[in-house]
Backbone bond lengths (Angstrom), bond angles and torsions (degrees), N, CA, C in turn:
res aa  C-N    CA-C-N  psi(-1)  N-CA   C-N-CA  omega(-1)  CA-C   N-CA-C  phi
1 M - - - 1.456 - - 1.524 112.41 -
2 N 1.318 117.88 -22.86 1.458 119.65 179.55 1.528 111.89 -69.85
3 D 1.330 117.67 -21.62 1.465 121.22 173.02 1.527 111.36 -83.08
4 I 1.315 116.99 -25.33 1.458 121.79 -175.93 1.528 111.57 -86.21
5 V 1.332 116.03 -45.48 1.463 119.86 179.18 1.525 108.82 -64.99
6 G 1.293 116.05 124.73 1.455 121.98 -178.45 1.510 113.26 103.58
7 S 1.325 117.45 -29.94 1.464 120.70 179.62 1.523 112.84 -105.54
8 H 1.323 117.62 -21.15 1.461 123.34 -176.34 1.528 110.96 -118.73
9 D 1.324 116.38 150.45 1.448 119.96 160.39 1.527 107.65 -72.84
10 I 1.327 115.90 158.27 1.466 120.63 -178.66 1.522 108.70 -128.54
11 L 1.319 115.79 128.44 1.463 123.66 176.74 1.519 108.72 -114.99
12 F 1.317 116.81 127.53 1.459 121.89 177.70 1.525 107.32 -125.65
13 V 1.338 116.03 115.85 1.460 121.90 -177.29 1.521 108.95 -119.33
14 T 1.328 116.71 123.35 1.462 119.61 171.44 1.523 108.85 -105.35
15 L 1.315 115.18 120.81 1.465 122.40 176.69 1.527 106.28 -87.20
16 D 1.305 115.42 87.13 1.459 121.71 -167.73 1.521 111.81 -56.59
17 T 1.347 115.26 125.48 1.468 123.79 173.48 1.533 113.84 80.84
18 L 1.323 119.00 1.33 1.469 120.74 -175.66 1.526 111.28 -67.67
19 R 1.319 115.48 128.10 1.463 122.32 177.85 1.525 110.66 -81.57
20 Y 1.320 115.49 145.33 1.460 120.11 178.82 1.524 111.22 -64.86
21 D 1.330 118.11 -45.83 1.464 119.63 -174.13 1.530 111.33 -63.04
22 V 1.321 117.07 -40.91 1.453 120.53 178.84 1.525 110.78 -66.56
23 A 1.319 116.60 -44.63 1.469 120.32 -179.97 1.520 111.10 -60.64
24 Q 1.322 116.89 -43.36 1.461 120.53 -178.09 1.518 111.54 -68.47
25 E 1.317 117.43 -41.05 1.465 120.82 178.70 1.522 111.23 -61.11
26 L 1.314 117.36 -43.54 1.459 120.57 -178.62 1.519 111.44 -68.79
27 A 1.326 117.82 -36.46 1.463 119.92 176.71 1.527 110.39 -64.20
28 A 1.328 116.81 -44.21 1.470 121.33 -178.90 1.523 111.99 -66.09
29 A 1.328 116.87 -30.59 1.464 121.14 -177.35 1.520 112.74 -88.72
30 G 1.324 117.89 0.43 1.456 120.52 -179.88 1.509 114.48 75.17
31 R 1.322 117.28 22.40 1.462 121.20 -175.26 1.527 113.54 -93.00
32 I 1.345 117.53 -7.85 1.474 120.67 176.64 1.536 108.48 -130.92
33 P 1.337 117.48 65.93 1.466 121.08 -171.59 1.524 114.29 -63.25
34 N 1.328 118.49 -34.13 1.459 119.83 -177.50 1.523 111.80 -68.26
35 L 1.315 116.84 -37.53 1.458 120.19 175.17 1.521 111.04 -77.12
36 A 1.321 117.58 -44.76 1.458 121.32 -172.89 1.525 112.67 -60.50
37 R 1.326 117.33 -31.94 1.464 118.85 -178.66 1.514 112.32 -66.82
38 H 1.342 117.22 -18.02 1.460 121.11 178.19 1.530 113.05 -100.37
39 L 1.311 117.72 -12.51 1.463 119.99 -178.36 1.522 109.36 -75.26
40 P 1.317 119.02 132.95 1.465 120.65 177.09 1.527 111.09 -56.47
41 G 1.336 115.66 119.33 1.456 119.88 -177.47 1.515 113.57 70.59
42 G 1.340 117.26 11.42 1.453 121.16 -179.89 1.515 114.64 73.96
43 A 1.347 116.96 12.88 1.464 120.20 -175.76 1.528 110.52 -131.62
44 W 1.327 115.53 150.98 1.453 121.48 174.37 1.521 110.63 -76.10
45 E 1.298 116.77 151.21 1.453 121.26 171.27 1.529 108.67 -87.27
46 R 1.314 116.89 135.77 1.470 122.22 179.01 1.525 108.68 -83.05
47 R 1.317 115.88 121.72 1.462 120.41 -179.42 1.528 110.62 -135.08
48 H 1.330 114.56 169.58 1.461 121.28 176.34 1.526 109.37 -106.62
49 A 1.321 116.14 131.72 1.465 121.75 -178.61 1.522 110.55 -70.09
50 P 1.345 117.61 149.60 1.464 119.95 176.44 1.527 112.85 -81.70
51 G 1.327 117.97 -3.91 1.459 121.89 178.48 1.508 109.79 -158.04
52 S 1.329 116.62 161.21 1.468 120.60 -176.39 1.520 113.18 -99.42
53 F 1.347 117.34 2.87 1.458 120.52 173.53 1.523 108.47 -152.31
54 T 1.321 116.12 169.54 1.460 122.43 -165.72 1.525 113.69 -57.68
55 Y 1.310 117.50 -50.84 1.465 120.22 -173.05 1.528 111.21 -62.51
56 A 1.318 116.69 -50.40 1.466 120.47 -178.65 1.520 111.62 -63.15
57 S 1.322 116.37 -42.98 1.458 120.10 -177.01 1.528 111.14 -66.41
58 H 1.315 118.10 -41.46 1.465 119.85 -179.00 1.525 112.05 -71.96
59 Q 1.310 117.86 -35.07 1.464 118.87 174.70 1.530 109.76 -58.97
60 A 1.325 117.16 -41.53 1.462 120.83 178.69 1.525 111.55 -68.98
61 M 1.329 117.27 -44.64 1.463 120.00 -177.06 1.525 111.07 -66.18
62 F 1.324 117.60 -38.67 1.461 119.65 177.84 1.528 111.54 -68.05
63 A 1.326 117.75 -17.82 1.461 121.57 172.98 1.529 111.83 -88.89
64 G 1.338 117.01 4.29 1.462 120.96 177.27 1.507 114.70 100.06
65 F 1.327 117.48 -1.49 1.461 120.38 -178.29 1.523 109.82 -93.57
66 L 1.330 116.02 73.89 1.456 121.30 176.06 1.523 109.44 -66.86
67 P 1.334 118.34 164.39 1.462 119.18 178.31 1.528 111.92 -49.05
68 T 1.320 115.75 139.08 1.469 123.53 -173.72 1.521 110.50 -91.48
69 P 1.346 118.90 133.10 1.464 120.03 176.32 1.526 111.55 -50.85
70 A 1.333 115.97 136.29 1.463 121.77 -175.21 1.523 110.57 -83.42
71 A 1.335 115.40 60.99 1.461 123.28 178.90 1.522 107.02 -158.88
72 P 1.317 117.88 158.87 1.469 119.13 -179.90 1.523 111.99 -56.80
73 G 1.316 116.74 141.09 1.466 123.14 -177.16 1.508 112.56 -95.28
74 P 1.336 117.05 -157.84 1.465 125.73 11.01 1.537 112.28 -77.68
75 H 1.316 115.13 157.80 1.453 121.43 -178.71 1.526 109.04 -123.94
76 P 1.346 117.58 102.27 1.462 119.69 178.91 1.521 111.03 -58.65
77 R 1.322 116.00 141.85 1.457 121.22 -178.10 1.529 110.87 -93.17
78 L 1.327 115.18 154.90 1.464 120.60 175.44 1.518 111.32 -72.34
79 F 1.329 116.45 -39.97 1.460 122.66 -174.89 1.522 108.73 -132.57
80 A 1.327 116.76 144.91 1.459 119.84 177.62 1.517 110.23 -157.94
81 A 1.336 115.78 140.24 1.457 120.32 168.18 1.527 107.99 -72.66
82 R 1.300 115.78 146.17 1.468 119.92 -179.92 1.526 110.28 -71.15
83 F 1.337 116.56 118.77 1.459 119.78 170.96 1.523 108.68 -155.60
84 A 1.313 114.59 146.28 1.466 120.85 -173.49 1.523 110.64 -66.54
85 G 1.318 115.37 139.60 1.455 121.13 173.78 1.507 115.91 86.63
86 S 1.325 118.27 6.18 1.462 119.85 179.15 1.518 110.19 -67.06
87 E 1.326 116.95 121.99 1.460 121.62 -179.21 1.520 112.46 -89.98
88 S 1.330 117.37 -4.70 1.464 120.05 -179.34 1.530 111.99 -112.38
89 T 1.335 117.03 8.29 1.462 121.74 173.73 1.519 108.21 -93.47
90 A 1.334 116.85 125.31 1.460 122.02 -176.22 1.528 109.51 -126.57
91 D 1.345 115.78 -179.69 1.463 119.99 -177.54 1.528 111.90 -59.47
92 G 1.325 117.32 -33.90 1.456 120.41 -177.63 1.509 114.58 -86.98
93 T 1.326 118.17 -1.17 1.459 122.20 -179.11 1.528 110.73 -76.02
94 F 1.333 116.69 134.66 1.467 119.96 171.05 1.521 107.32 -79.27
95 V 1.321 116.37 112.96 1.458 122.42 -176.93 1.527 108.78 -103.02
96 H 1.324 115.83 128.00 1.464 120.39 -178.89 1.524 110.02 -119.25
97 D 1.320 115.91 154.17 1.460 122.21 -177.36 1.528 111.80 -100.06
98 T 1.301 116.44 30.74 1.463 123.03 175.82 1.530 107.04 -124.12
99 P 1.329 117.91 164.99 1.464 119.10 -175.21 1.513 115.48 -74.60
100 D 1.330 117.68 -12.06 1.458 119.81 -178.06 1.522 109.83 -145.19
101 L 1.322 115.13 158.78 1.461 121.98 -177.94 1.519 111.77 -62.98
102 V 1.323 117.22 -37.32 1.462 120.61 -175.80 1.528 110.19 -59.86
103 S 1.318 116.82 -52.26 1.464 119.79 178.83 1.517 111.49 -70.07
104 G 1.336 117.70 -27.67 1.460 120.57 176.18 1.513 112.08 -64.91
105 L 1.332 117.17 -40.38 1.460 120.30 176.97 1.525 111.27 -72.67
106 A 1.339 116.77 -36.71 1.464 119.32 176.51 1.527 110.27 -60.77
107 A 1.323 116.75 -35.83 1.467 120.80 -177.59 1.517 112.77 -66.85
108 V 1.339 117.03 -21.72 1.467 119.51 178.85 1.532 110.96 -107.81
109 G 1.332 116.71 21.12 1.455 120.03 168.54 1.504 118.00 103.21
110 Y 1.320 118.44 7.18 1.469 120.32 -179.98 1.527 111.02 -84.98
111 R 1.323 116.10 143.43 1.447 122.50 166.35 1.515 106.20 -84.13
112 T 1.323 118.37 120.33 1.458 121.90 -176.32 1.519 109.86 -102.27
113 V 1.333 115.56 124.67 1.467 121.76 -173.61 1.527 109.10 -131.69
114 C 1.317 115.75 132.53 1.468 122.58 177.59 1.519 109.16 -114.95
115 I 1.318 116.77 129.77 1.470 122.20 170.06 1.521 106.18 -115.58
116 G 1.326 115.70 103.91 1.449 121.16 -170.85 1.515 113.52 -81.27
117 G 1.327 114.31 168.42 1.449 121.07 -179.37 1.524 112.33 -135.97
118 V 1.336 117.47 -76.62 1.465 120.69 -176.27 1.523 109.69 -74.92
119 G 1.331 116.39 175.76 1.449 122.04 -170.30 1.510 116.18 -59.63
120 F 1.320 118.05 -27.26 1.465 120.31 178.96 1.524 112.38 -67.88
121 F 1.328 117.70 -4.58 1.465 122.11 178.29 1.529 112.41 -118.82
122 N 1.339 118.48 10.24 1.464 119.17 -169.62 1.527 114.59 -85.02
123 K 1.321 118.67 -6.92 1.470 123.85 175.23 1.534 112.56 58.45
124 Q 1.340 116.36 22.23 1.460 120.25 -178.08 1.521 112.96 -93.76
125 G 1.302 117.00 3.32 1.458 122.48 177.87 1.507 108.91 -169.45
126 P 1.345 117.90 176.53 1.466 120.00 -178.00 1.528 113.75 -57.62
127 L 1.341 117.59 -44.18 1.465 119.03 -177.89 1.519 111.60 -67.26
128 G 1.334 116.75 -40.20 1.461 120.26 179.64 1.511 113.95 -75.10
129 S 1.334 117.07 0.58 1.464 121.54 179.33 1.518 113.24 -106.53
130 V 1.326 117.97 -11.03 1.469 120.68 -175.62 1.524 111.18 -63.50
131 L 1.313 118.00 -55.30 1.462 121.32 -175.73 1.522 112.26 -67.65
132 P 1.344 119.92 -50.26 1.469 117.88 177.20 1.518 112.52 -65.19
133 G 1.329 117.76 -23.48 1.451 120.80 178.89 1.513 114.35 -67.36
134 M 1.310 117.93 -12.85 1.458 121.08 176.59 1.529 111.86 -72.80
135 F 1.341 116.98 -19.00 1.457 121.94 -170.77 1.522 111.21 -98.44
136 Q 1.324 115.85 153.44 1.460 120.88 175.30 1.523 111.65 -67.13
137 E 1.312 116.43 -29.56 1.462 122.84 -177.41 1.517 107.98 -141.92
138 S 1.315 117.52 133.69 1.462 119.69 179.15 1.518 109.88 -141.41
139 H 1.342 114.88 149.21 1.455 121.67 -176.58 1.529 109.34 -133.27
140 W 1.305 116.38 135.46 1.462 122.30 169.06 1.519 108.59 -154.93
141 R 1.314 115.47 135.37 1.452 122.73 173.48 1.531 107.81 -138.04
142 P 1.328 118.76 156.93 1.463 119.97 179.95 1.520 113.23 -52.90
143 E 1.335 116.98 -33.35 1.468 118.50 -179.55 1.522 113.08 -70.19
144 F 1.342 119.04 -8.26 1.465 122.19 173.54 1.526 111.85 -87.79
145 G 1.325 118.08 -10.55 1.449 122.28 -167.63 1.512 115.05 -85.74
146 V 1.314 114.75 179.21 1.469 121.67 -171.73 1.525 112.84 -66.22
147 A 1.322 118.64 -24.47 1.466 120.73 -176.70 1.515 113.46 -84.17
148 S 1.330 117.77 -5.58 1.462 120.85 -176.22 1.528 111.49 -93.21
149 P 1.327 118.69 124.04 1.467 120.84 176.69 1.530 113.32 -68.82
150 T 1.336 117.47 -13.56 1.469 121.38 -179.14 1.530 111.17 -118.50
151 S 1.329 116.54 31.34 1.465 120.98 -172.66 1.522 113.07 -60.83
152 F 1.322 118.48 -44.28 1.459 119.13 -174.45 1.522 111.34 -74.09
153 E 1.321 117.22 -33.35 1.467 118.93 173.80 1.527 110.55 -58.21
154 A 1.334 115.90 -44.39 1.460 120.18 179.72 1.524 111.09 -66.06
155 Q 1.320 117.38 -38.77 1.467 120.35 178.63 1.525 111.08 -65.52
156 V 1.321 117.31 -41.22 1.464 120.10 179.12 1.526 110.48 -67.47
157 D 1.318 117.55 -37.29 1.471 120.02 173.99 1.519 110.04 -55.50
158 C 1.316 116.04 -45.17 1.464 121.06 179.71 1.528 110.58 -63.92
159 A 1.323 117.01 -42.77 1.464 120.40 179.44 1.519 111.32 -61.68
160 E 1.327 116.72 -42.15 1.468 119.95 178.07 1.528 110.83 -60.64
161 Q 1.320 116.65 -39.45 1.456 120.00 179.11 1.521 111.54 -67.44
162 V 1.338 116.92 -41.79 1.469 121.29 177.25 1.520 110.63 -57.84
163 V 1.316 116.04 -48.13 1.466 120.87 -178.59 1.524 110.40 -64.37
164 A 1.319 117.32 -42.68 1.462 120.74 -176.94 1.526 111.97 -64.69
165 E 1.317 117.86 -32.48 1.457 121.43 -176.01 1.524 113.60 -88.83
166 L 1.322 117.60 -8.64 1.464 120.88 -177.10 1.522 110.53 -83.43
167 P 1.332 118.88 133.32 1.465 119.79 175.24 1.526 110.78 -55.67
168 H 1.313 116.55 142.08 1.459 120.48 -172.65 1.521 112.41 -61.84
169 D 1.326 117.61 -31.37 1.461 119.67 -178.02 1.530 112.83 -85.37
170 Q 1.329 117.53 0.68 1.465 121.45 179.16 1.520 110.13 -89.34
171 R 1.323 116.87 120.25 1.463 119.95 176.91 1.530 110.08 -72.10
172 L 1.329 114.97 147.89 1.467 121.42 -171.53 1.523 111.29 -124.59
173 F 1.322 115.66 131.96 1.461 122.24 164.26 1.521 106.80 -112.35
174 L 1.320 115.95 106.25 1.459 122.15 -177.45 1.518 109.42 -107.16
175 F 1.320 115.99 120.54 1.461 121.93 176.38 1.521 108.85 -111.02
176 M 1.336 116.08 135.52 1.460 121.36 176.40 1.524 109.51 -132.31
177 N 1.325 115.65 129.07 1.453 121.82 171.97 1.529 107.33 -103.69
178 V 1.317 116.13 112.80 1.468 122.30 -173.64 1.526 109.09 -90.85
179 S 1.329 116.27 119.65 1.466 121.15 -172.29 1.522 113.94 -91.00
180 A 1.334 118.45 -9.76 1.467 121.08 -167.08 1.530 114.06 -63.05
181 L 1.334 117.80 -29.68 1.467 120.35 -178.55 1.523 112.20 -75.56
182 H 1.331 115.92 -26.38 1.461 121.47 -175.99 1.529 110.33 -67.99
183 Q 1.320 115.70 150.22 1.458 117.38 175.10 1.528 110.26 -65.51
184 P 1.359 117.72 143.32 1.472 127.20 0.12 1.528 111.44 -81.11
185 N 1.314 116.12 137.68 1.476 120.03 176.40 1.528 112.47 -128.79
186 W 1.327 117.33 7.94 1.470 120.74 -176.53 1.531 112.42 -59.35
187 F 1.351 116.37 -29.40 1.470 119.61 -174.36 1.523 113.12 -73.06
188 H 1.325 118.23 -4.71 1.472 119.72 177.09 1.532 112.95 -86.24
189 L 1.311 118.13 -9.48 1.467 121.42 -179.59 1.519 109.31 -108.02
190 P 1.334 117.55 115.37 1.469 119.40 178.70 1.525 111.20 -54.45
191 G 1.309 115.49 132.55 1.457 121.17 178.79 1.512 114.72 91.65
192 A 1.338 117.95 -15.47 1.465 120.71 178.14 1.523 109.31 -73.10
193 T 1.326 115.71 156.90 1.459 120.43 -178.14 1.519 110.87 -128.38
194 R 1.322 115.09 155.93 1.459 120.58 176.22 1.530 110.55 -59.05
195 E 1.343 115.63 -38.38 1.460 120.07 -176.99 1.530 111.14 -65.71
196 A 1.333 117.73 -37.55 1.462 121.17 178.97 1.517 111.16 -73.07
197 G 1.327 116.52 -27.09 1.462 120.75 175.03 1.517 113.81 80.74
198 D 1.323 114.58 -171.16 1.461 121.77 -177.95 1.524 110.89 -82.72
199 T 1.333 114.86 147.44 1.460 121.73 178.24 1.515 108.81 -141.36
200 R 1.296 115.45 175.06 1.466 120.02 174.78 1.531 110.17 -59.65
201 A 1.320 117.44 -34.59 1.466 121.36 179.89 1.526 111.45 -69.29
202 T 1.328 118.07 -38.75 1.470 119.11 178.06 1.524 110.38 -71.44
203 H 1.321 116.76 -32.22 1.467 121.60 174.02 1.531 109.72 -59.70
204 A 1.330 116.40 -45.01 1.469 121.31 178.49 1.527 110.73 -64.42
205 A 1.318 116.89 -41.35 1.460 119.79 178.97 1.520 111.49 -63.40
206 A 1.330 116.92 -34.34 1.466 120.83 177.26 1.523 110.84 -65.07
207 L 1.327 117.20 -37.95 1.463 119.70 177.48 1.529 110.74 -67.29
208 E 1.328 118.12 -38.19 1.461 120.43 175.15 1.528 110.95 -61.62
209 Y 1.316 116.28 -39.87 1.466 120.62 176.47 1.527 111.05 -60.69
210 V 1.323 116.62 -46.15 1.468 120.80 178.74 1.525 110.33 -60.64
211 D 1.311 116.57 -43.26 1.467 119.99 -178.02 1.526 111.72 -61.11
212 R 1.313 117.66 -34.39 1.468 120.06 -179.05 1.526 111.74 -64.07
213 Q 1.309 117.93 -23.05 1.467 121.86 178.73 1.526 112.88 -100.77
214 M 1.331 117.12 -12.70 1.457 120.66 -172.70 1.525 112.76 -64.77
215 G 1.309 117.14 -35.72 1.458 119.65 179.10 1.522 111.88 -59.75
216 R 1.322 116.27 -37.79 1.458 120.99 178.70 1.521 111.42 -65.60
217 L 1.329 116.94 -40.73 1.469 120.50 178.03 1.519 111.38 -64.58
218 L 1.321 116.84 -47.39 1.460 120.08 -177.64 1.526 111.08 -66.15
219 A 1.318 117.67 -35.23 1.459 120.26 176.76 1.526 111.02 -64.42
220 A 1.319 116.71 -36.87 1.469 120.49 -179.28 1.516 111.04 -64.72
221 V 1.331 117.01 -46.32 1.472 118.58 -176.59 1.524 112.05 -77.09
222 A 1.316 117.79 -24.09 1.466 120.28 -179.32 1.516 112.37 -78.92
223 G 1.322 117.87 -11.71 1.458 120.41 -174.16 1.509 114.91 -80.54
224 R 1.337 118.57 -8.55 1.461 121.18 -174.85 1.528 112.26 -96.93
225 R 1.307 115.59 -54.16 1.469 124.10 -178.56 1.517 106.37 -161.98
226 P 1.321 120.07 174.44 1.470 119.04 175.53 1.528 110.83 -54.51
227 C 1.320 115.84 140.96 1.461 121.37 -175.90 1.521 109.88 -129.29
228 F 1.315 115.77 135.55 1.455 122.73 175.25 1.520 107.54 -103.94
229 A 1.329 116.69 127.47 1.462 121.46 -175.23 1.522 111.13 -118.39
230 V 1.316 115.33 138.22 1.461 123.64 168.56 1.516 106.79 -116.90
231 V 1.330 116.89 123.31 1.459 122.12 178.74 1.524 107.52 -127.01
232 C 1.316 117.03 122.91 1.466 119.54 -177.29 1.522 109.38 -158.13
233 S 1.309 115.31 173.53 1.454 121.50 171.40 1.520 109.15 -98.02
234 D 1.319 116.08 153.97 1.465 120.40 175.94 1.521 111.76 -89.62
235 H 1.317 117.05 -23.97 1.464 123.85 177.56 1.521 106.58 -176.00
236 G 1.316 116.44 163.87 1.453 120.31 174.74 1.512 110.63 -97.82
237 T 1.323 115.91 -162.31 1.465 120.48 178.76 1.524 108.91 -155.89
238 A 1.317 116.28 153.70 1.465 121.25 -176.40 1.527 110.58 -100.63
239 Y 1.323 115.23 141.82 1.468 122.41 175.47 1.528 109.33 -121.52
240 G 1.313 116.20 52.77 1.456 121.04 175.82 1.515 115.07 100.28
241 E 1.325 118.95 -3.48 1.459 121.13 178.82 1.535 110.04 -59.12
242 D 1.331 115.63 125.08 1.475 121.88 -179.83 1.523 111.84 53.41
243 G 1.321 115.67 28.57 1.450 120.24 178.32 1.514 115.10 84.40
244 Y 1.338 117.62 0.63 1.464 120.86 -177.35 1.526 111.68 -91.55
245 H 1.311 114.98 147.60 1.455 122.06 173.82 1.523 108.37 -137.04
246 G 1.331 116.29 138.48 1.455 120.50 178.08 1.517 113.03 86.66
247 H 1.338 115.94 -156.10 1.466 121.12 -177.77 1.523 108.93 -139.74
248 R 1.327 117.00 -163.01 1.474 123.31 -165.99 1.523 109.94 62.50
249 I 1.332 113.90 36.78 1.460 123.17 176.97 1.523 108.13 -136.89
250 G 1.330 117.24 163.35 1.458 121.00 -174.66 1.514 114.78 -95.74
251 H 1.335 117.59 44.49 1.467 121.13 179.49 1.521 109.88 -95.44
252 D 1.323 116.31 151.87 1.473 121.05 -177.01 1.521 112.47 -59.83
253 V 1.335 118.69 -34.33 1.470 119.72 -179.40 1.523 111.45 -69.77
254 V 1.334 117.01 -16.66 1.460 121.55 176.56 1.522 110.59 -88.93
255 W 1.316 117.19 -42.06 1.470 121.02 -175.53 1.523 113.26 -79.25
256 T 1.332 118.67 -22.06 1.464 121.46 -175.81 1.525 109.44 -95.50
257 V 1.339 115.86 123.25 1.475 120.06 -172.63 1.529 110.80 -133.74
258 P 1.328 116.75 156.55 1.472 121.48 174.16 1.523 110.45 -83.93
259 Y 1.328 115.34 147.71 1.471 121.34 -178.49 1.522 108.96 -146.83
260 A 1.328 115.89 145.71 1.474 121.38 170.90 1.517 108.49 -156.67
261 H 1.332 116.21 146.51 1.465 119.58 164.37 1.522 107.72 -132.96
262 F 1.341 114.74 148.64 1.467 119.44 -172.67 1.513 108.61 -166.47
263 F 1.330 115.60 167.76 1.456 122.55 174.89 1.523 109.15 -96.70
264 V 1.310 116.86 145.03 1.464 120.65 -179.98 1.534 112.06 -120.10
265 D 1.329 115.79 19.84 1.451 118.66 177.59 1.514 113.09 -91.52
266 G 1.339 117.33 -9.32 1.461 121.77 179.07 1.503 114.23 85.97
267 D 1.345 117.81 -4.82 1.465 119.81 -177.94 1.512 113.12 -94.81
268 R 1.345 117.92 -14.87 1.457 120.18 -178.51 1.517 109.70 -130.73
C-alpha cells in the first residue's frame, strides 16, 4: 500500500448488508458480470466482518480493520493507525499518524469524499453525522437512501459529478455506502410485493441492480489515474435462518461477508 498511496486514487465501496453466500452464488452464475470481471478468479473472498451492523463495522473499517480473511492468520492489514504492539501491521501496510484512515489520507494530500446511503450517513442528526463528518466533503440525499428503488443510480450520478469537478492533479479517496441491499429491497425483484416483504431472492435481485450500475462507477474513477478499489460488505443479514431476521446479531450469515480489492486502471 505504500506504493499505492500517493500514486493512485482510492475507491472504497461498502455494499451494505450484502451476504457472502448470495454474492458468491451470483458471481458463479454470471449474474453480476460487471463486478465479477474484477474479482480475482471471478470469485469473492470469504471474510469475517469487524461488526454486526453498519455503525460499528464502519467505525472499525475506517480505523483500518477491514473484514478479516476467514482462515487462521496472521493477516497483515492494508491500512493501520500507528500504535505499539500491532500484530497486523506489516512492511506493506500504509501506516498513518491519525486515528482513522480518512484523516490519514487527507494528511498526505487526498481529497476525501463520502457518498452516503443508509441512515448512519444521512446527516439528519448527531448520530447520522459522525461517519460522514470524518470526510472533507460528504453527500446524502433521500434518493440515496434505503427506500429509493433507484438509490445506486443516484449515488453513481453524484460520484460522476464529484470526479468531473475535481482538479486532475488532485488525488481522490472516494467512499460510497451502497444502500440498495439493505431492507427494504423487495422492489428490486419483478413481481415481489411490499406485503410479501424482503427475501433472500429480493436481496439477490438488489445485488443484480447494483451490478448494472457498477460499470459506470468504475469507469468514472478509472478515467483520472490508476485507481485501487476495495469492495466489500460491512455485515450480512438473516432471512429466517434459525429463526433470525435482520442483523446486529451473532449469526454466521451476518458475520460472513464478501470482499475484494483490485485495480481498475486496466494495467494490473
